[in-house]
C-alpha positions in Angstrom: -25.8 -24.1 -56.7 -24.6 -20.6 -56.3 -25.2 -18.4 -59.3 -22.3 -16.4 -60.8 -24.0 -13.1 -59.8 -24.4 -14.3 -56.2 -20.8 -15.6 -56.1 -19.6 -12.2 -57.3 -21.6 -10.4 -54.6 -20.4 -12.7 -51.9 -16.8 -12.3 -53.0 -17.2 -8.5 -53.0 -18.6 -8.6 -49.5 -15.7 -10.6 -48.2 -13.2 -8.2 -49.8 -15.0 -5.3 -48.2 -15.7 -6.8 -44.8 -12.7 -9.2 -44.4 -13.0 -13.0 -44.1 -14.9 -14.3 -41.1 -13.3 -17.8 -40.8 -12.9 -18.5 -37.1 -9.7 -20.3 -36.3 -9.1 -23.1 -33.8 -8.6 -22.3 -30.2 -5.0 -21.6 -29.3 -4.0 -22.8 -25.8 -1.8 -20.1 -24.2 -1.0 -22.0 -21.0 2.1 -23.8 -22.2 3.6 -20.5 -23.4 3.1 -18.6 -20.0 6.2 -17.7 -18.1 4.9 -16.6 -14.6 8.4 -15.2 -13.6 8.5 -12.9 -16.6 4.8 -12.1 -17.0 3.6 -11.4 -13.5 2.6 -7.8 -13.0 1.4 -8.1 -9.3 0.7 -10.9 -6.8 2.2 -14.4 -6.5 1.6 -16.7 -9.4 2.6 -20.4 -9.7 2.4 -22.7 -12.7 1.8 -26.5 -12.8 1.5 -28.7 -15.9 -2.2 -28.0 -16.2 -2.9 -24.7 -14.7 -1.7 -21.4 -13.2 -2.7 -20.2 -9.8 -3.0 -16.7 -8.3 -2.6 -16.4 -4.6 -4.9 -14.2 -2.5 -2.8 -11.1 -2.7 -4.6 -7.9 -3.6 -5.0 -7.1 -7.3 -3.0 -10.0 -8.7 -2.6 -9.9 -12.5 -0.6 -11.8 -15.1 -0.1 -10.8 -18.7 -0.5 -13.3 -21.5 1.6 -14.1 -24.6 -0.9 -12.8 -27.2 -1.1 -9.4 -28.8 -4.2 -9.3 -31.0 -4.1 -7.6 -34.5 -7.5 -8.6 -35.7 -11.0 -9.6 -34.3 -10.6 -12.4 -31.7 -12.2 -14.4 -28.9 -10.6 -14.8 -25.5 -11.8 -17.7 -23.3 -10.8 -18.5 -19.7 -11.8 -21.3 -17.4 -11.2 -20.7 -13.7 -12.1 -21.8 -10.1 -12.0 -19.3 -7.3 -11.0 -21.3 -4.2 -11.5 -18.6 -1.6 -12.2 -14.9 -1.2 -15.2 -12.9 -2.3 -13.9 -10.6 -5.0 -13.6 -10.3 -8.8 -12.0 -12.4 -11.4 -10.9 -10.3 -14.5 -10.2 -10.9 -18.1 -8.2 -8.0 -19.6 -8.7 -7.5 -23.3 -7.2 -5.2 -25.9 -9.1 -3.3 -28.6 -8.4 -0.4 -31.0 -10.0 1.9 -28.5 -7.8 0.8 -25.5 -7.6 -2.0 -23.0 -10.4 -2.8 -20.5 -11.5 -5.6 -18.2 -14.5 -7.9 -18.1 -15.1 -8.8 -14.4 -17.4 -11.0 -12.5 -18.4 -10.7 -8.8 -16.9 -7.2 -8.6 -16.9 -4.3 -6.3 -18.1 -6.2 -3.3 -21.6 -5.9 -4.7 -21.6 -9.1 -6.9 -21.5 -7.0 -10.1 -20.4 -8.1 -13.6 -19.6 -6.0 -16.6 -16.9 -4.1 -18.5 -14.7 -1.3 -17.2 -13.7 1.4 -17.6 -15.8 2.9 -20.4 -15.2 6.6 -20.9 -13.9 6.7 -17.4 -16.9 4.9 -15.9 -16.5 1.7 -13.8 -19.0 -1.2 -13.8 -20.9 0.6 -11.0 -21.6 3.5 -13.3 -21.8 2.3 -17.0 -24.4 0.5 -19.0 -22.8 -2.9 -18.9 -23.5 -3.3 -15.2 -25.2 -6.6 -14.3 -26.3 -7.2 -10.7 -26.3 -10.4 -8.6 -23.5 -12.2 -10.3 -21.9 -14.1 -7.4 -19.3 -16.7 -7.9 -19.4 -19.9 -5.8 -16.0 -20.8 -4.4 -14.8 -24.2 -5.5 -16.9 -24.2 -8.7 -15.4 -24.0 -12.2 -16.6 -21.3 -14.5 -15.8 -20.3 -18.1 -15.7 -16.6 -19.0 -15.3 -15.4 -22.6 -14.9 -12.1 -24.4 -15.7 -11.5 -28.1 -13.7 -8.6 -29.4 -14.9 -7.3 -32.8 -13.9 -4.1 -34.7 -17.2 -2.4 -33.7 -18.4 -4.1 -30.5 -17.6 -6.2 -27.4 -19.6 -9.1 -26.0 -18.8 -10.9 -22.7 -20.1 -14.2 -21.4 -20.1 -16.3 -18.3 -20.8 -20.1 -18.8 -22.3 -19.4 -22.2 -24.7 -16.7 -21.0 -24.2 -13.2 -22.5 -23.8 -10.7 -19.5 -22.5 -7.6 -21.2 -22.3 -6.0 -24.7 -21.2 -2.7 -25.8 -20.5 -0.8 -29.1 -16.9 0.3 -29.6 -17.4 3.3 -31.9 -16.6 6.5 -30.1 -15.7 4.8 -26.8 -12.5 5.2 -24.8 -11.5 2.1 -22.9 -9.1 2.1 -19.9 -8.2 -0.3 -17.1 -9.0 0.8 -13.5 -5.9 2.1 -11.8 -5.9 -0.7 -9.3 -5.5 -3.2 -12.2 -2.9 -1.3 -14.3 -1.3 -3.4 -17.0 2.2 -2.3 -18.2 1.3 -3.0 -21.9 -2.1 -2.1 -23.0 -1.9 -4.1 -26.3 -1.8 -7.6 -24.7 -4.2 -9.8 -22.8 -4.1 -10.5 -19.1 -6.0 -12.3 -16.3 -6.5 -11.1 -12.7 -7.9 -12.2 -9.4 -8.6 -9.8 -6.5 -7.7 -11.0 -3.0 -8.8 -14.5 -4.0 -6.8 -17.7 -4.6 -7.8 -18.7 -8.1 -6.8 -21.6 -10.4 -6.9 -20.9 -14.2 -6.9 -24.2 -15.9 -7.6 -23.0 -19.5 -6.6 -19.8 -21.2 -7.4 -19.8 -24.9 -7.7 -17.4 -27.8 -8.8 -17.7 -31.4 -8.9 -15.4 -34.4 -12.5 -14.6 -35.5 -11.8 -12.8 -38.7 -9.0 -10.9 -40.5 -10.7 -7.5 -39.9 -8.0 -5.5 -38.1 -8.5 -3.7 -34.8 -7.9 0.1 -34.9 -4.5 1.3 -33.8 -4.0 1.0 -30.0 -1.4 3.7 -29.3 -1.3 3.2 -25.6 1.5 0.7 -25.4 3.6 1.6 -22.3 6.3 -1.1 -22.4 7.1 -4.8 -22.3 5.0 -7.2 -20.4 5.5 -8.1 -16.8 6.8 -6.5 -13.6 10.0 -5.1 -14.9 8.4 -2.1 -16.6 6.6 -0.6 -13.6 8.6 2.6 -13.6 7.7 3.1 -17.3 4.1 2.3 -16.6 4.0 4.9 -13.8 5.3 7.6 -16.1 2.9 6.7 -18.8 -0.2 7.1 -16.5 0.8 10.2 -14.5 -1.8 12.3 -16.2 -4.5 10.1 -14.9 -3.4 10.4 -11.3 -3.6 13.2 -8.7 -0.8 15.7 -9.2 1.0 15.4 -5.9 4.7 14.9 -5.0 6.1 11.4 -5.2 7.3 11.4 -1.6 6.0 14.2 0.6 5.9 15.5 4.0 2.5 16.3 5.4 3.0 20.0 4.9 4.2 19.7 1.2 0.9 17.9 0.3 -1.2 20.9 0.9 -2.9 22.5 -2.1 -4.0 26.1 -1.5 -1.3 27.7 0.5 -2.9 31.1 0.5 -6.2 30.2 2.2 -4.9 27.4 4.6 -6.0 28.1 8.2 -7.9 31.2 7.1 -10.9 30.1 9.2 -8.9 29.2 12.3 -10.3 25.6 12.1 -8.1 22.6 12.4 -8.7 18.9 11.4 -6.6 15.9 12.6 -6.3 13.5 9.7 -5.2 10.0 10.8 -3.6 7.6 8.4 -2.0 4.2 8.9 1.8 3.7 8.9 1.3 0.9 6.3 -1.5 0.5 3.7 -3.6 3.6 4.1 -5.7 4.4 1.0 -4.2 7.4 -0.6 -7.2 8.8 -2.3 -9.0 8.8 1.1 -6.2 10.9 2.5 -5.6 13.4 -0.3 -9.1 14.2 -1.5 -10.5 15.2 2.0 -7.4 17.0 2.7 -7.8 19.1 -0.5 -11.3 19.9 0.5 -10.3 21.0 4.0 -7.5 23.2 2.8 -9.6 24.8 0.0 -12.1 25.7 2.7 -9.3 27.4 4.8 -9.0 24.6 7.3 -5.6 23.7 8.7 -4.7 20.0 8.5 -2.4 18.0 10.7 -1.6 14.3 9.8 -1.2 11.8 12.6 -0.3 8.1 12.5 0.6 5.5 15.0 4.3 6.3 14.7 5.8 9.5 13.4 7.6 7.6 10.6 7.0 7.4 6.9 3.5 6.2 6.1 3.1 4.1 2.9 -0.2 3.7 1.0 -1.8 0.7 -0.7 -0.4 0.3 -4.2 -2.6 1.8 -6.9 -4.8 3.7 -4.4 -4.6 7.0 -6.2 -1.1 8.2 -5.6 1.5 9.3 -8.1 4.8 7.7 -7.5 5.0 5.8 -4.1 2.7 8.4 -2.3 4.6 8.1 1.0 3.6 10.7 3.6 5.5 11.8 6.7 2.9 12.6 9.5 3.1 15.7 11.6 2.8 13.8 14.9 2.3 10.4 16.5 -1.4 9.8 17.5 -0.4 9.5 21.1 0.9 13.1 21.1 -2.4 14.5 19.8 -4.7 16.6 21.9 -8.4 16.9 21.1 -8.4 20.4 22.5 -6.2 21.5 19.5 -8.7 20.4 16.8 -12.2 20.9 15.7 -12.6 17.5 14.1 -10.7 14.2 13.6 -11.0 11.8 10.6 -9.7 8.4 9.8 -8.8 7.5 6.2 -9.4 4.0 5.1 -7.2 1.2 3.8 -6.6 -2.1 5.5 -3.8 -0.5 7.6 -6.4 1.4 9.6 -7.2 -1.8 11.3 -4.2 -1.1 13.6 -6.4 1.4 15.4 -9.3 -1.0 16.3 -9.4 -0.7 20.1 -11.9 -3.5 21.0 -11.4 -5.9 18.1 -10.6 -9.3 19.6 -9.5 -11.1 16.5 -6.3 -11.0 14.6 -5.0 -10.4 11.0 -2.7 -12.5 8.8 -0.7 -9.3 8.1 0.8 -8.6 11.5 1.1 -4.9 10.8 -2.7 -4.6 10.8 -2.8 -5.9 14.4 -1.3 -2.8 15.8 -0.3 -2.6 19.4 -2.2 -2.1 22.6 -0.5 1.3 23.5 -1.5 2.8 20.1 -5.1 1.5 20.2 -5.6 2.8 23.8 -4.3 6.3 22.7 -6.7 6.3 19.8 -9.7 5.3 22.0 -8.8 7.9 24.6 -8.5 10.6 21.9 -11.9 9.7 20.4 -13.5 9.8 23.9 -12.0 13.3 24.3 -13.5 14.4 20.9 -16.9 13.0 22.1 -16.7 14.8 25.5 -15.8 18.1 23.8 -18.7 17.8 21.3 -16.5 17.8 18.2 -16.9 16.1 14.8 -15.6 12.6 14.3 -15.3 11.2 10.7 -14.1 8.1 8.8 -13.9 6.8 5.2 -14.3 3.2 4.0 -12.4 0.8 6.2 -11.6 3.7 8.6 -15.3 3.4 9.7 -14.2 0.2 11.4 -12.0 2.2 13.8 -15.1 4.0 15.0 -17.0 0.8 15.3 -14.5 -0.8 17.6 -13.9 2.4 19.7 -15.6 2.2 23.1 -17.4 5.2 24.9 -19.0 4.3 28.2 -18.7 0.6 27.4 -20.5 0.8 24.0 -19.4 1.3 20.4 -19.0 4.9 19.3 -21.3 3.8 16.4 -23.9 2.0 18.5 -27.4 2.9 17.1 -25.8 5.5 14.8 -26.8 5.8 11.1 -23.6 5.2 9.0 -22.3 4.1 5.7 -19.6 1.5 5.5 -17.7 -0.2 2.7 -19.0 -3.3 0.9 -15.4 -4.3 0.1 -13.5 -6.9 2.1 -11.8 -6.6 5.4 -8.2 -8.0 5.7 -8.1 -11.8 6.0 -7.6 -13.1 9.5 -9.4 -14.6 12.5 -12.9 -13.3 13.2 -15.0 -14.6 16.1 -12.6 -17.5 16.5 -12.5 -18.7 12.8 -10.7 -17.9 9.7 -12.6 -15.4 7.6 -12.6 -12.3 5.5 -15.9 -10.5 5.9 -16.9 -7.3 4.3 -15.6 -4.1 5.9 -19.2 -3.1 6.8 -19.4 -6.1 9.0 -17.4 -4.2 11.7 -20.1 -1.6 12.0 -22.9 -4.2 11.8 -21.3 -6.3 14.6 -21.2 -3.2 16.8 -24.9 -2.5 16.2 -24.5 0.5 13.9 -27.5 1.2 11.6 -25.6 0.7 8.3 -27.1 2.1 5.1 -27.2 -0.4 2.2 -24.4 0.0 -0.3 -24.9 2.7 -2.9 -28.2 3.5 -1.4 -27.8 7.3 -1.1 -28.6 9.4 -4.2 -27.5 7.7 -7.5 -27.4 3.9 -7.0 -24.9 3.5 -9.7 -22.1 5.2 -7.8 -20.9 5.6 -4.2 -19.7 9.2 -4.9 -22.7 10.5 -3.0 -22.8 8.0 -0.1 -21.9 10.1 2.8 -24.0 10.2 6.1 -24.1 12.7 9.0 -25.5 11.6 12.3 -25.0 14.2 14.9 -21.3 14.7 15.2 -20.5 11.5 13.3 -19.6 11.7 9.6 -19.0 8.6 7.5 -18.2 8.0 3.8 -18.6 4.6 2.1 -15.4 4.4 0.1 -12.7 6.2 -1.9 -15.3 7.3 -4.4 -17.0 9.2 -1.5 -13.8 10.9 -0.4 -14.3 14.2 -2.1 -18.0 14.7 -0.9 -16.9 13.4 2.5 -14.2 16.1 2.7 -16.5 18.9 1.4 -19.3 17.8 3.9 -17.0 17.9 6.9 -15.5 21.2 5.8 -19.0 22.7 5.4 -20.0 21.5 8.9 -16.9 23.2 10.3 -17.2 26.5 8.5 -21.0 27.1 8.2 
C-alpha cells in the first residue's frame, strides 16, 4: 500500500511534470480529405487507405494539430520507386521530417536540424533500404524535450529538442508548420494506417511558424513566408537580370555558356554556378533547346516561379565564342542526351533529334578547341551520352554523378528508373562513389576535374563546382 508521504510526492511530481497517461490511438484516415489537404502530387482515397502516385515530392497534410506530447504512427507499402517515405511532425521548435530510404543513399533520420539534412546531422542512419511491396510501420515520438523515431519497432533516430531549430527541407515545404503530414518521393505508396495518440498533457512550446491553412490553396502565402530561406533573385527573370555583380562581370574577358532545360531544370544548379562565374568577372550566356521561357523544377531553390529566358537557342551557339560550357541538372536535361536509345514517360524529356544533334556537335567543337566542359547532377548524363569519335565523352574519365533517380521511362527495353549515375556507368565512366570526396556526410565538396572535364555530384555541389570552374578559367 502506498504511504501518505509517497502519495504526496507522487502527486507533486504529476503536478510539476504533467500527467503521463497515454491515450488510445486515434485513426486519422476517415477524416482525411485528399482534395482539400493535398499539398503536392496526386492522392487518392479508398475505404481503407490513401495512395500517393509517383509524382515528385508528393505530400498530404493531416487533420491533427498537436498541443501536447504525442505519438505519430503510419503503416505504408511502397509499391515502386527507390526514394524516401516521410512523416512530417510538429514540435515547439518547428516542423521536421522523419524519412526512411532517403537521398538516393538509403539513409534514415530526421531533417532539417539547425539547417542540416540527414546527410549531415547526427541522426543519420546508413543502409535503411525499403523493399517495394512490403508493409512497414514508422513511428515518431514527440516529447517536450526530445524526439525518437522508429521503423518496425526498431529505434533509428533520437535527438534532444532543447536549443534546436527544426525545419522541413524546401523540396517538402508544408504550408502549415503546426500540423502533421505524410510524403512519398517519386514512389507510388499506399498508406493504410495513420494514427496519433496523446502521450501526456505536457504542452509543446509555442510553434510560431504557422504559414496558413492546410492544403494546396495556400501556396502563395507559403512562398511569402519562406522567402528569407531562398536565394534572393527575381521571380521571373531574363538571363541578364539574374546576374549578381554587375560591376565585375566580363572583367576577365572570359565567357561561359550555361545550358539549362526548357522544362524542369534544377534552379540551384543554375544560379549558384552563375553567381560564382560572375563574381569572378566571367560573362555568362544562358542557352536552352529553344529560346523560350525555361521553367525549373518546383522547390529547386528558386524564389517565386524562377523562370529564366535564355539568351540563345543551343543550335545558335558557337564554341569559338566561349571558354567553357556547362550543363545544369534537373530531369529536363535529359532532352540533350544524344545517344540515349530509351524513352521517358514525360515526353518533354525525350527532346528532339535536331536539338540533340546540335548539342553533340557543340560538345565536339569544345573538345576540338581544348576548352572546359562541365556538368552538375543529372546534367552529367548529357556528357555521358555525347559521342566523340564514336565513344562517350566520359569514356574512361573520372567523374562524380548523382545518386538520385533518373526520370522514369524505358531503359534497355524495360520499364525502369535507375539512379542518375547509371548513365555515366553505362558509358564506362569511372564514377566516384557518392559523397566519397572530402566530408562523407555531405556532397558539397564532391567535385572532380579530369583534364578539361569538370563534374559536380548534385545541387549541394553547385557552389564549389562554379568556384572550381571559375578558378580554372582565371588562374
